[in-house]
C-alpha positions in Angstrom: 0.0 0.0 0.0 2.9 2.4 0.8 4.1 2.2 -2.8 0.6 2.9 -4.2 0.2 5.8 -1.7 3.6 7.2 -2.8 2.6 7.0 -6.5 -0.6 9.0 -5.8 1.3 11.4 -3.6 3.8 12.0 -6.5 0.9 12.5 -8.9 -0.6 15.1 -6.5 2.8 16.8 -6.3 3.2 16.9 -10.0 -0.3 18.4 -10.4 0.6 21.0 -7.9 3.8 21.9 -9.8 1.6 22.4 -12.8 -0.8 24.6 -10.8 2.2 26.6 -9.7 3.1 27.2 -13.3 -0.5 28.4 -14.0 -0.5 30.7 -10.9 3.0 32.0 -11.0 4.7 31.5 -14.3 1.9 31.8 -17.0 -0.7 33.6 -14.9 -1.2 36.6 -17.2 -1.8 34.3 -20.2 -2.7 30.6 -20.0 -3.1 30.7 -16.2 -5.6 33.6 -16.2 -7.7 31.8 -18.7 -7.6 28.5 -16.9 -8.9 30.2 -13.8 -11.5 32.2 -15.7 -10.2 35.6 -14.6 -10.7 38.6 -16.8 -7.6 40.5 -18.1 -8.7 43.5 -16.0 -9.0 41.5 -12.8 -5.8 39.6 -13.5 -3.5 42.6 -12.8 -5.3 43.1 -9.5 -5.1 39.5 -8.3 -1.7 38.7 -9.8 0.3 39.1 -6.5 -2.2 36.8 -4.7 -1.9 34.2 -7.5 1.9 34.4 -7.4 1.9 33.8 -3.7 -0.7 31.0 -4.0 1.4 29.4 -6.8 4.5 29.3 -4.6 2.5 27.8 -1.7 1.5 25.0 -4.1 5.1 24.5 -5.2 6.3 24.3 -1.7 3.6 21.7 -0.8 4.7 19.7 -3.9 8.4 19.9 -2.9 7.6 18.6 0.6 5.5 15.8 -0.8 8.3 14.8 -3.3 10.8 14.7 -0.4 8.4 12.5 1.5 8.0 10.2 -1.4 11.8 10.0 -1.7 12.2 9.2 1.9 9.5 6.4 1.9 11.7 4.5 -0.6 13.7 3.6 2.5 10.5 3.0 4.4 11.1 6.1 6.5 8.6 7.3 9.0 9.5 10.9 8.3 8.7 10.3 4.7 5.2 9.2 5.6 4.8 12.2 7.8 5.8 14.6 5.0 3.5 12.9 2.6 0.6 13.1 5.1 1.3 16.8 5.7 1.6 17.6 2.0 -1.4 15.7 0.6 -3.4 16.4 3.7 -2.9 20.1 3.0 -3.7 19.7 -0.6 -6.9 17.8 0.2 -7.9 20.3 2.9 -7.4 23.2 0.4 -9.7 21.3 -2.1 -12.4 21.0 0.6 -12.1 24.8 1.4 -12.4 25.5 -2.3 -15.6 23.7 -2.8 -17.0 24.9 0.6 -16.3 28.5 -0.5 -17.8 28.3 -4.0 -19.8 25.4 -5.4 -19.0 26.5 -8.9 -15.4 25.4 -8.1 -16.4 21.7 -7.9 -14.4 20.7 -11.0 -11.3 22.5 -9.7 -11.7 21.0 -6.3 -12.0 17.5 -7.7 -8.9 18.0 -9.9 -6.9 19.4 -6.9 -8.2 16.9 -4.3 -8.6 13.5 -5.9 -4.9 12.4 -6.0 -4.3 13.6 -2.4 -7.5 11.9 -1.1 -6.5 8.6 -2.7 -3.0 8.9 -1.2 -4.4 9.6 2.2 -6.7 6.6 2.1 -3.9 4.3 0.9 -1.6 5.6 3.7 -4.4 4.9 6.2 -4.8 1.4 4.9 -1.0 0.9 5.1 -0.9 2.1 8.7 -3.7 -0.2 9.7 -2.2 -3.2 8.1 1.4 -2.9 9.4 
């Protein structure tokens, strides 16, 4: 189960690196369009998007480190994965709780982390 959890955690991290690119690197073009933000509003929210993008990147990095550490069956690796994907999943819950129109985005953002958390739970219960 740990290997499967690590795979889904890595997928979640990869997705969050992609989200970072949309929020921080390509925000004024492709990113703005992906989030449905008008050109006029984009200039106003750009600093927030940049900050949010780096938040997502740092969660992804922590999750990748956790995945790497679990290759040696390290407890710290599991803890980092739980923190990373737990934060990603919680953010998806907040997104949908805030605006029901964001269901698609919340599902995209939260599915891999949720699967990783379930698999980590099963792994912990069967050890």
